[in-house]
Structures are given as C-alpha cells and as structure tokens.
FINU-484275 format. One record per residue: x, y, z of N, C-alpha, C in turn; residue in three letters. Coordinates in pm, whole numbers. Layout:
<pts>
PT,X,Y,Z,X,Y,Z,X,Y,Z,Ala
...
</pts>
This chain:
<pts>
PT,-1961,-2219,-1418,-1874,-2233,-1252,-1737,-2243,-1239,Met
PT,-1686,-2224,-1384,-1523,-2227,-1345,-1512,-2081,-1383,Lys
PT,-1544,-1967,-1411,-1476,-1874,-1448,-1422,-1775,-1347,Lys
PT,-1476,-1775,-1212,-1391,-1730,-1127,-1329,-1782,-1075,Leu
PT,-1336,-1941,-1044,-1246,-2015,-1022,-1098,-2007,-1063,Val
PT,-1098,-1941,-1235,-992,-1944,-1308,-918,-1822,-1252,Val
PT,-973,-1732,-1194,-916,-1584,-1151,-873,-1650,-1039,Ile
PT,-917,-1696,-922,-810,-1745,-765,-734,-1845,-798,Phe
PT,-719,-1943,-882,-644,-2007,-899,-526,-1994,-940,Ala
PT,-552,-1895,-1058,-457,-1849,-1156,-368,-1728,-1125,Leu
PT,-431,-1624,-1035,-425,-1481,-1017,-320,-1518,-860,Ile
PT,-431,-1551,-779,-444,-1555,-634,-347,-1708,-536,Phe
PT,-354,-1800,-646,-363,-1943,-596,-399,-1960,-423,Phe
PT,-536,-1931,-449,-596,-1919,-290,-630,-2068,-241,Ser
PT,-602,-2103,-141,-701,-2258,-105,-787,-2237,-59,Thr
PT,-863,-2110,-90,-1016,-2058,-97,-1062,-2055,-207,His
PT,-1034,-2079,-287,-1065,-2068,-424,-1158,-2208,-465,Ala
PT,-1274,-2138,-534,-1353,-2285,-538,-1519,-2265,-590,Asn
PT,-1603,-2341,-663,-1690,-2306,-727,-1777,-2187,-648,Ala
PT,-1814,-2173,-500,-1883,-2083,-451,-1876,-1927,-463,Gln
PT,-1729,-1926,-503,-1658,-1757,-556,-1745,-1701,-651,Val
PT,-1841,-1773,-765,-1876,-1723,-859,-2003,-1684,-819,Glu
PT,-2060,-1769,-740,-2212,-1733,-667,-2212,-1617,-567,Asp
PT,-2111,-1594,-529,-2057,-1477,-442,-2099,-1321,-565,Arg
PT,-2009,-1337,-661,-2050,-1213,-739,-2214,-1229,-821,Phe
PT,-2287,-1350,-854,-2343,-1335,-945,-2447,-1280,-846,Gln
PT,-2490,-1296,-729,-2590,-1292,-631,-2624,-1074,-636,Ser
PT,-2521,-1034,-695,-2507,-884,-621,-2552,-805,-764,Leu
PT,-2582,-697,-732,-2632,-589,-872,-2563,-471,-816,Leu
PT,-2465,-386,-949,-2474,-255,-984,-2342,-212,-843,Asp
PT,-2413,-98,-766,-2313,-52,-667,-2312,-144,-550,Thr
PT,-2353,-227,-521,-2321,-336,-415,-2164,-474,-481,Asp
PT,-2244,-498,-601,-2131,-549,-669,-1987,-490,-666,Leu
PT,-1987,-394,-687,-1829,-272,-707,-1834,-271,-543,Glu
PT,-1882,-244,-470,-1821,-270,-329,-1774,-364,-295,Asn
PT,-1818,-451,-342,-1806,-629,-272,-1709,-646,-361,Phe
PT,-1639,-638,-471,-1559,-668,-570,-1404,-606,-568,Ala
PT,-1441,-451,-521,-1341,-352,-532,-1214,-358,-494,Gln
PT,-1211,-450,-347,-1064,-499,-311,-1007,-551,-407,Pro
PT,-1064,-636,-491,-1020,-715,-576,-929,-677,-694,Leu
PT,-1016,-556,-746,-963,-485,-841,-826,-411,-780,Ala
PT,-822,-340,-661,-724,-293,-609,-621,-379,-534,Thr
PT,-615,-530,-538,-498,-616,-522,-467,-633,-615,Ser
PT,-502,-684,-733,-421,-697,-847,-338,-574,-902,Ile
PT,-391,-446,-910,-322,-352,-967,-229,-316,-866,Gly
PT,-228,-325,-747,-115,-328,-655,-9,-411,-684,Ala
PT,-55,-524,-671,40,-643,-732,137,-632,-880,Gly
PT,28,-572,-956,123,-532,-1083,187,-398,-1064,Phe
PT,138,-247,-998,245,-153,-958,378,-186,-874,Asn
PT,381,-311,-846,500,-313,-713,593,-437,-811,Ser
PT,730,-401,-747,844,-476,-788,904,-487,-925,Gly
PT,858,-343,-975,870,-321,-1111,1053,-268,-1093,Asn
PT,1122,-217,-989,1282,-195,-987,1328,-284,-851,Tyr
PT,1476,-227,-886,1531,-325,-758,1688,-215,-792,His
PT,1705,-137,-876,1819,-56,-893,1821,48,-981,Asp
PT,1856,210,-947,1799,257,-1034,1909,307,-1134,Ala
PT,2020,242,-1118,2145,260,-1253,2099,193,-1356,Tyr
PT,2112,261,-1474,2084,170,-1593,2192,207,-1678,Val
PT,2261,67,-1762,2393,91,-1826,2400,173,-1920,Pro
PT,2521,281,-1934,2493,335,-2032,2529,242,-2193,Lys
PT,2577,158,-2205,2606,75,-2319,2460,-55,-2306,Leu
PT,2482,-159,-2255,2421,-242,-2251,2372,-325,-2178,Phe
PT,2315,-394,-2131,2232,-476,-1983,2089,-561,-2009,Gly
PT,2105,-695,-1938,1943,-734,-1953,1947,-829,-1817,Phe
PT,1853,-853,-1787,1808,-947,-1670,1677,-1060,-1706,Ser
PT,1663,-1131,-1696,1538,-1227,-1659,1524,-1290,-1568,Ile
PT,1398,-1284,-1479,1379,-1327,-1336,1260,-1361,-1327,Gly
PT,1173,-1371,-1218,1077,-1386,-1153,1068,-1262,-1023,Val
PT,952,-1212,-1005,894,-1123,-900,757,-1170,-826,Lys
PT,804,-1233,-708,662,-1235,-627,630,-1162,-526,Ala
PT,444,-1091,-486,433,-990,-449,299,-1047,-374,Met
PT,331,-1011,-207,200,-1039,-147,130,-871,-100,Met
PT,8,-868,-145,-64,-750,-130,-131,-795,25,Met
PT,-138,-685,102,-205,-680,224,-312,-593,246,Phe
PT,-446,-702,234,-590,-603,283,-624,-563,352,Val
PT,-583,-421,396,-586,-340,483,-763,-346,568,Pro
PT,-810,-410,677,-962,-402,776,-1030,-317,679,Asp
PT,-1053,-220,668,-1155,-113,637,-1172,-141,481,Asp
PT,-1130,-250,376,-1157,-271,274,-1225,-449,258,Gln
PT,-1233,-507,418,-1286,-622,423,-1446,-623,442,Leu
PT,-1450,-537,484,-1649,-502,470,-1698,-341,445,Thr
PT,-1789,-384,374,-1911,-257,337,-2026,-217,382,Phe
PT,-2095,-119,362,-2219,-66,392,-2309,-108,279,Thr
PT,-2419,-205,214,-2476,-222,112,-2547,-52,97,Pro
PT,-2554,-48,-59,-2648,81,-47,-2774,-30,-171,Glu
PT,-2761,-104,-245,-2863,-177,-294,-3003,-214,-187,Gly
PT,-3000,-199,-97,-3122,-300,-28,-3256,-198,-63,Leu
PT,-3369,-321,-89,-3473,-257,-138,-3522,-158,-41,Pro
PT,-3630,-95,-44,-3720,-5,23,-3732,-69,110,Glu
PT,-3750,8,277,-3739,-28,411,-3682,-156,452,Tyr
PT,-3606,-173,400,-3478,-259,490,-3390,-106,510,Tyr
PT,-3317,-187,647,-3242,-110,651,-3073,-175,679,Ser
PT,-2981,-81,642,-2830,-115,590,-2782,-62,706,Ser
PT,-2817,-91,827,-2735,-28,943,-2615,-137,1021,Asp
PT,-2608,-241,928,-2482,-352,964,-2401,-356,817,Lys
PT,-2270,-342,834,-2186,-351,723,-2188,-525,655,Glu
PT,-2118,-573,587,-2126,-720,549,-2007,-700,452,Thr
PT,-1938,-851,417,-1802,-879,376,-1794,-843,237,Ala
PT,-1696,-794,182,-1613,-806,97,-1574,-926,32,Thr
PT,-1562,-922,-120,-1475,-1039,-154,-1355,-1099,-54,Ile
PT,-1287,-1061,-3,-1151,-1043,88,-1173,-1097,250,Phe
PT,-1363,-1072,255,-1444,-1041,414,-1425,-1199,459,Gly
PT,-1543,-1197,561,-1569,-1329,634,-1680,-1327,583,Gly
PT,-1826,-1357,704,-1964,-1374,695,-1992,-1306,651,Lys
PT,-2152,-1320,556,-2247,-1216,504,-2302,-1189,587,Gly
PT,-2392,-1074,556,-2507,-1016,666,-2616,-1042,601,Thr
PT,-2735,-1105,684,-2875,-1091,644,-2929,-941,707,Ala
PT,-3026,-897,618,-3110,-753,614,-3220,-800,644,Tyr
PT,-3305,-739,730,-3461,-787,756,-3551,-666,675,Ser
PT,-3647,-745,630,-3769,-583,559,-3870,-672,576,Gly
PT,-3983,-598,490,-4120,-663,465,-4130,-765,392,Pro
PT,-4031,-835,312,-4029,-937,240,-3947,-1053,303,Ala
PT,-3929,-1063,449,-3843,-1136,509,-3635,-1104,504,Gly
PT,-3592,-1193,519,-3454,-1137,493,-3373,-1170,399,Tyr
PT,-3293,-1063,341,-3214,-1039,252,-3059,-1084,275,Leu
PT,-2985,-1224,279,-2870,-1201,255,-2715,-1179,162,Thr
PT,-2661,-1138,224,-2552,-1093,115,-2400,-1239,120,Tyr
PT,-2374,-1221,15,-2262,-1316,64,-2137,-1305,126,Pro
PT,-2070,-1403,152,-1973,-1412,228,-1875,-1388,161,Ala
PT,-1708,-1355,196,-1635,-1338,148,-1505,-1495,168,Gly
PT,-1402,-1454,98,-1304,-1574,118,-1226,-1572,231,Ile
PT,-1229,-1481,334,-1201,-1460,476,-1032,-1514,473,Asp
PT,-970,-1376,378,-802,-1411,356,-791,-1252,352,Asn
PT,-680,-1192,375,-660,-1050,367,-555,-1044,338,Asn
PT,-448,-1198,259,-357,-1162,242,-346,-1218,99,Met
PT,-330,-1133,-42,-326,-1218,-166,-218,-1211,-229,Val
PT,-157,-1311,-280,12,-1356,-317,-13,-1307,-495,Pro
PT,78,-1277,-529,77,-1268,-692,224,-1299,-767,Leu
PT,260,-1413,-848,353,-1432,-897,378,-1409,-1087,Val
PT,461,-1298,-1083,519,-1288,-1269,640,-1285,-1282,Thr
PT,659,-1367,-1441,768,-1357,-1504,826,-1218,-1566,Pro
PT,946,-1168,-1506,994,-1028,-1594,1128,-1021,-1648,Gln
PT,1109,-958,-1755,1283,-994,-1812,1310,-801,-1873,Ala
PT,1428,-792,-1910,1430,-591,-1897,1588,-624,-2004,Ser
PT,1605,-526,-2109,1712,-488,-2171,1716,-347,-2188,Val
PT,1856,-309,-2160,1872,-183,-2115,1978,-70,-2250,Ser
PT,1964,14,-2259,2126,62,-2364,2095,211,-2329,Ala
PT,2189,314,-2366,2207,412,-2334,2150,473,-2261,Phe
PT,2118,453,-2148,2054,477,-2026,1927,458,-2029,Gly
PT,1871,393,-2136,1748,378,-2072,1680,195,-2104,Thr
PT,1619,190,-2008,1549,30,-1968,1404,3,-1999,Glu
PT,1382,-97,-2113,1261,-187,-2143,1254,-305,-2067,Leu
PT,1081,-266,-1990,1124,-431,-1888,955,-507,-1953,Met
PT,994,-630,-1957,854,-730,-2018,782,-817,-1931,Ile
PT,641,-802,-1910,623,-905,-1807,518,-960,-1874,Arg
PT,546,-1096,-1957,424,-1134,-2045,426,-1323,-2004,Phe
PT,322,-1362,-2014,299,-1508,-2015,190,-1562,-2172,Leu
PT,282,-1634,-2211,178,-1685,-2342,8,-1707,-2310,Pro
PT,-54,-1718,-2368,-202,-1756,-2401,-246,-1865,-2309,Glu
PT,-280,-1842,-2207,-278,-2041,-2146,-485,-2064,-2147,Ile
PT,-487,-2185,-2224,-612,-2199,-2162,-620,-2296,-2100,Gln
PT,-794,-2257,-1977,-846,-2350,-1838,-931,-2326,-1854,Val
PT,-982,-2461,-1906,-1158,-2517,-1917,-1209,-2420,-2058,Gly
PT,-1300,-2340,-2026,-1309,-2274,-2126,-1224,-2094,-2151,Asp
PT,-1206,-2083,-2044,-1099,-1980,-2061,-991,-1956,-2100,Glu
PT,-946,-1837,-2167,-803,-1787,-2187,-745,-1721,-2118,Asn
PT,-633,-1721,-2080,-567,-1618,-1999,-415,-1530,-2057,Leu
PT,-433,-1438,-2041,-309,-1409,-2117,-284,-1279,-2023,Lys
PT,-167,-1245,-2015,-85,-1143,-1901,33,-1067,-2009,Leu
PT,11,-948,-2015,128,-873,-2070,155,-711,-1975,Phe
PT,291,-675,-1969,313,-570,-1933,428,-550,-1972,Gly
PT,476,-383,-1979,617,-331,-2021,618,-173,-1936,Phe
PT,744,-178,-1905,810,-44,-1854,903,-4,-1924,Gly
PT,915,117,-1879,1047,221,-1948,1093,311,-1851,Ile
PT,1226,268,-1853,1280,315,-1740,1436,441,-1799,Lys
PT,1442,556,-1758,1515,677,-1790,1585,685,-1663,His
PT,1750,693,-1711,1844,711,-1596,1832,901,-1586,Ser
PT,1827,931,-1482,1852,1086,-1447,1990,1142,-1418,Ile
PT,2017,1033,-1341,2154,1059,-1282,2261,1074,-1390,Ser
PT,2239,1055,-1507,2351,997,-1608,2409,1173,-1630,Gln
PT,2268,1259,-1613,2272,1388,-1649,2364,1469,-1554,Tyr
PT,2347,1401,-1433,2423,1515,-1319,2541,1465,-1279,Ile
PT,2647,1561,-1326,2797,1531,-1251,2811,1473,-1107,Pro
PT,2910,1375,-1077,2946,1388,-937,2809,1369,-840,Leu
PT,2714,1314,-881,2606,1306,-817,2610,1139,-724,Ile
PT,2627,1114,-619,2652,996,-523,2519,884,-512,Pro
PT,2438,908,-600,2301,783,-609,2252,827,-771,Val
PT,2223,690,-783,2157,659,-905,2039,679,-876,Asp
PT,1926,780,-1016,1834,801,-992,1759,819,-1142,Ile
PT,1625,705,-1134,1585,717,-1270,1393,721,-1252,Ala
PT,1351,746,-1399,1226,751,-1359,1161,651,-1455,Val
PT,1037,599,-1399,989,466,-1474,854,486,-1530,Gln
PT,768,440,-1585,638,456,-1616,587,273,-1669,Tyr
PT,530,223,-1582,476,106,-1581,327,67,-1645,Thr
PT,303,-36,-1766,135,-45,-1778,122,-182,-1815,Asn
PT,30,-275,-1742,-23,-375,-1705,-144,-412,-1769,Asn
PT,-144,-521,-1839,-276,-566,-1832,-323,-721,-1840,Ser
PT,-408,-760,-1774,-449,-910,-1756,-575,-952,-1777,Leu
PT,-616,-1058,-1921,-759,-1108,-1930,-803,-1227,-1941,Ser
PT,-905,-1261,-1923,-936,-1375,-1909,-1106,-1370,-2004,Ile
PT,-1103,-1448,-2075,-1189,-1437,-2205,-1332,-1416,-2111,Thr
PT,-1413,-1344,-2162,-1562,-1371,-2141,-1583,-1372,-1981,Asn
PT,-1485,-1261,-1934,-1490,-1263,-1779,-1428,-1146,-1679,Leu
PT,-1271,-1123,-1732,-1214,-974,-1655,-1108,-935,-1775,Leu
PT,-1090,-845,-1723,-1005,-758,-1797,-976,-653,-1659,Asp
PT,-784,-676,-1677,-769,-559,-1553,-645,-493,-1646,Val
PT,-604,-369,-1607,-544,-315,-1671,-487,-167,-1556,Lys
PT,-317,-190,-1509,-259,-135,-1411,-183,-10,-1538,Ser
PT,-102,103,-1465,-19,155,-1483,31,266,-1378,Ser
PT,160,346,-1372,234,371,-1233,364,400,-1314,Ala
PT,369,578,-1230,471,661,-1257,554,684,-1168,Phe
PT,672,663,-1181,758,669,-1032,879,733,-1031,Asn
PT,931,747,-932,1120,839,-965,1149,734,-846,Ile
PT,1306,667,-880,1334,585,-753,1527,627,-785,His
PT,1590,601,-649,1694,614,-622,1738,535,-568,Ala
PT,1898,483,-589,1952,371,-526,2108,425,-478,Ser
PT,2172,324,-433,2295,336,-352,2360,242,-343,Lys
PT,2466,206,-425,2541,78,-418,2659,30,-333,Ser
PT,2675,-25,-199,2740,-85,-126,2821,-192,-190,Phe
PT,2938,-217,-281,2990,-357,-289,2859,-416,-364,Val
PT,2828,-563,-268,2751,-652,-286,2586,-610,-248,Leu
PT,2580,-499,-164,2463,-446,-147,2414,-336,-227,Val
PT,2269,-337,-213,2230,-192,-315,2098,-146,-229,Thr
PT,2085,-42,-182,2014,17,-121,1887,97,-202,Val
PT,1772,67,-204,1689,136,-315,1562,206,-245,Tyr
PT,1502,310,-331,1381,372,-282,1330,454,-366,Gly
PT,1169,488,-345,1085,529,-475,961,608,-382,Gly
PT,945,680,-495,776,730,-494,685,722,-610,Leu
PT,583,672,-620,483,635,-739,357,684,-711,Gln
PT,332,680,-826,184,758,-870,110,652,-942,Tyr
PT,-15,586,-880,-28,487,-956,-222,446,-984,Glu
PT,-247,372,-1096,-418,382,-1104,-410,209,-1132,Thr
PT,-565,164,-1132,-571,34,-1198,-740,25,-1239,Ser
PT,-788,-54,-1315,-925,-43,-1361,-945,-196,-1343,Thr
PT,-1034,-284,-1385,-1104,-381,-1362,-1236,-371,-1433,Leu
PT,-1227,-500,-1559,-1397,-502,-1597,-1424,-621,-1571,Glu
PT,-1563,-674,-1515,-1613,-772,-1489,-1723,-799,-1569,Leu
PT,-1759,-930,-1614,-1868,-948,-1695,-1910,-1092,-1610,Glu
PT,-2039,-1106,-1595,-2090,-1218,-1489,-2257,-1207,-1517,Tyr
PT,-2308,-1333,-1530,-2477,-1291,-1507,-2525,-1369,-1377,Thr
PT,-2642,-1268,-1361,-2699,-1235,-1244,-2774,-1349,-1205,Tyr
PT,-2782,-1435,-1102,-2882,-1478,-1063,-2971,-1413,-946,Lys
PT,-3117,-1425,-952,-3190,-1344,-842,-3226,-1416,-726,Asp
PT,-3108,-1459,-643,-3133,-1550,-507,-3216,-1492,-432,Glu
PT,-3241,-1356,-435,-3299,-1301,-269,-3430,-1260,-345,Asn
PT,-3491,-1273,-489,-3597,-1246,-547,-3617,-1088,-520,Gly
PT,-3495,-985,-509,-3511,-842,-548,-3508,-809,-650,Thr
PT,-3492,-863,-811,-3520,-818,-943,-3478,-956,-1028,Ala
PT,-3637,-1006,-998,-3695,-1115,-1089,-3684,-1121,-1252,Pro
PT,-3691,-1009,-1265,-3640,-924,-1407,-3547,-934,-1494,Glu
PT,-3457,-952,-1405,-3267,-913,-1445,-3252,-1067,-1432,Leu
PT,-3292,-1185,-1357,-3236,-1280,-1359,-3201,-1369,-1473,Asp
PT,-3106,-1414,-1487,-3032,-1420,-1621,-2954,-1346,-1703,Gly
PT,-2956,-1226,-1670,-2932,-1099,-1765,-2770,-1127,-1756,Asp
PT,-2672,-1083,-1833,-2533,-1069,-1833,-2494,-926,-1830,Val
PT,-2396,-876,-1702,-2366,-756,-1673,-2218,-741,-1714,Phe
PT,-2162,-620,-1720,-2059,-546,-1732,-2042,-473,-1657,Lys
PT,-1914,-458,-1584,-1909,-341,-1470,-1769,-328,-1465,Leu
PT,-1726,-162,-1434,-1599,-124,-1456,-1580,-108,-1322,Asn
PT,-1450,-154,-1257,-1438,-92,-1123,-1295,31,-1160,Phe
PT,-1255,170,-1109,-1165,217,-1134,-1115,291,-958,Glu
PT,-1008,254,-936,-911,288,-813,-858,429,-857,Asp
PT,-926,528,-774,-858,689,-774,-680,671,-782,Glu
PT,-636,765,-862,-496,771,-865,-448,792,-660,Thr
PT,-306,685,-686,-321,686,-542,-109,677,-540,Ser
PT,-81,677,-418,64,712,-429,89,602,-328,Met
PT,222,565,-360,304,466,-294,464,494,-295,Arg
PT,519,432,-142,638,433,-123,698,337,-71,Val
PT,763,286,-162,903,146,-132,994,185,-79,Thr
PT,1064,118,-22,1213,96,20,1258,-78,14,Ala
PT,1365,-85,-38,1423,-184,-26,1566,-212,-41,Gly
PT,1609,-324,-70,1756,-359,-24,1796,-529,-152,Val
PT,1895,-482,-265,1942,-624,-346,2054,-677,-282,Ala
PT,2047,-764,-316,2195,-848,-316,2238,-888,-448,Leu
PT,2348,-837,-430,2430,-878,-596,2549,-972,-581,Asn
PT,2478,-1089,-653,2602,-1184,-642,2651,-1237,-804,Leu
PT,2776,-1167,-823,2783,-1200,-937,2711,-1171,-1094,Ala
PT,2615,-1254,-1166,2549,-1269,-1247,2416,-1249,-1161,Phe
PT,2357,-1274,-1034,2256,-1312,-988,2237,-1179,-878,Met
PT,2108,-1186,-869,2024,-1064,-779,1925,-1095,-705,Val
PT,1939,-1097,-585,1834,-1123,-509,1742,-948,-429,Leu
PT,1630,-967,-431,1571,-809,-374,1447,-827,-293,Asn
PT,1427,-771,-204,1300,-756,-169,1304,-619,-72,Ala
PT,1166,-570,-67,1093,-428,-35,990,-413,-9,Asp
PT,970,-324,53,815,-333,99,752,-180,52,Tyr
PT,680,-165,28,585,-76,-19,452,-13,69,Ser
PT,426,102,95,296,145,161,231,238,60,Ile
PT,97,159,33,-5,232,-15,-131,196,-11,Gly
PT,-266,228,-113,-385,191,-66,-388,26,14,Val
PT,-314,-48,-58,-304,-153,23,-129,-191,30,Gln
PT,-71,-199,126,83,-264,144,110,-392,38,Asn
PT,259,-357,25,276,-475,-65,409,-525,-45,Val
PT,429,-661,-4,578,-699,30,638,-764,-67,Ala
PT,726,-784,-174,775,-784,-311,932,-866,-279,Ser
PT,946,-967,-327,1042,-1036,-348,1100,-1065,-499,Val
PT,1206,-1084,-542,1256,-1095,-630,1439,-1204,-693,Gly
PT,1410,-1242,-791,1525,-1316,-825,1555,-1281,-998,Leu
PT,1606,-1260,-1011,1722,-1252,-1166,1823,-1230,-1164,Ser
PT,1850,-1290,-1315,1999,-1329,-1367,2024,-1230,-1472,Phe
PT,2156,-1152,-1511,2216,-1132,-1616,2312,-1021,-1584,Gly
PT,2339,-933,-1651,2457,-842,-1631,2393,-726,-1671,Met
</pts>
C-alpha cells in the first residue's frame, strides 16, 4: 500500500497523498488508466524540463555553481477530467470522470449495475524540488541533477539528470546579448513501481544590466512514464485479471515551451524566477551559489 504514497510524498509533497492513491490506479485497466494517469507523467516531465537555466552566458575559462530549483506545475482544466473508453458493452460514456488530479469519480449505469471510476486528489498545482550543480569551461557547461539512492519502505528512489549547454554568442563578434543552446535529460526511478524519463532541447538568450539579468528561451521537450501496478477487479468487469501485474508506458508528444525570467546577481549568489508556457505552465524559482 506504500508504493504510490512514495511517489506523492517524495515527488509532489502533497497533503493529499495517502494509501487510497494506490487503489485509484489499481482499479483501472489499459486505456482508462492511461487517460487517468497521463497528467501525472506530463507534470513530472514539465517539472524536470523547467528551471534548467537562468543565464545564457557561459564562461570561456572556468565557472561553477551549486543550488536548488523549485518548480510549480499548473494542471489545466482539460487535464482534470477524461471520457472513459474501457466501459463494458451497453454502458454509456456520456459523462466525464476525474483524472489523478481531478475531483470526484463518476458512476456509469448499465446492465450489471453501476461502475464507479476512482476520484482524483483534487489538486491542480504540483510542486517539485531538485538539487542542481554545474561546471563550465571554454564556452561549454555541464549541469547535473542528482539524489543519492533513498530507501522508503520497500522502495528505492533514484534521481539523475544532466544537461549540456554551449555558447553560440561567443562566435558572433559584438553581439549585444548572450545566446546558448542546451540539451537536458532527466530520469527518476522508484523500484518495482515507476520510471520517468524526460528530455529537452532549447535555445535561450539573456541580457545583463549590472545586478539584473533578463532571460528567455524556446524549448522542445518530451517525457515518458512507465508504471507497474497490480490490478484489483473492484467492479467485476475483468475477474480473470484480478491480481495480475501490469506495466504501462505513457509518452507525451513532443511539445514546445516558452520561458521568460529574471535573475538577481548578488556577488556569489544568484536568485532567479521564471514562468514558462507549455502543455502545463510552470513557475520556477532558484537559488544558486558559485562564480
């Protein structure tokens, strides 16, 4: 009963996380589970694909930084509900029901009585916090996101991500702004439960004014989620599958994200905040130390 609690406690830090979350996943099959859980994959991917930069300038000699990034993903209304596709014959799917982030589940009537779909956690804002460090030389920066393996109950959680950024403006004499391109890749795994992978490619620019740097960028991104769970036939629709273990993969289509932000440079400390528009909008803040 702890498996999905681990996800929400360690990834989302949500007050709605409890043992009932796992039951919500276990009572659905195939397409309906994919529709129910897809916003979860989108949120984790959107979070990992955010907060990756606050300045397009890359030192030609040497630089480093270490800090933390905090993101808040905003789930749009159209990702709070879905129309079931897995109802038995003669059941009408004329009403929508909740996704994992939605509210009440819906009951559908048919020859065998009512089939009830699970409720969501009724929360459309998803927080995520990650540590982040970088080192740069000769106009190229390597970024790392890393958490040592953490054991929670019977599960082990691992987080690893990296990014490579290269300065483009260093090749353009007298250009008034800094321009860079960046590739990022992040992965999160919880043993016997969940694997999340996300990747993104962006081009971003910045302009510094004494203590303030204004930045923005355009990014293409994608994410995948693999979920493992044990099916419980609560509605009596597939008794032959009760207790079977399923592995499902969810993949977001490649999407675009536009980001704008500002950073405050105070000696060896940088505070930054930005907002990005994509499949899910994300607000990001960061605190880093370095040179």
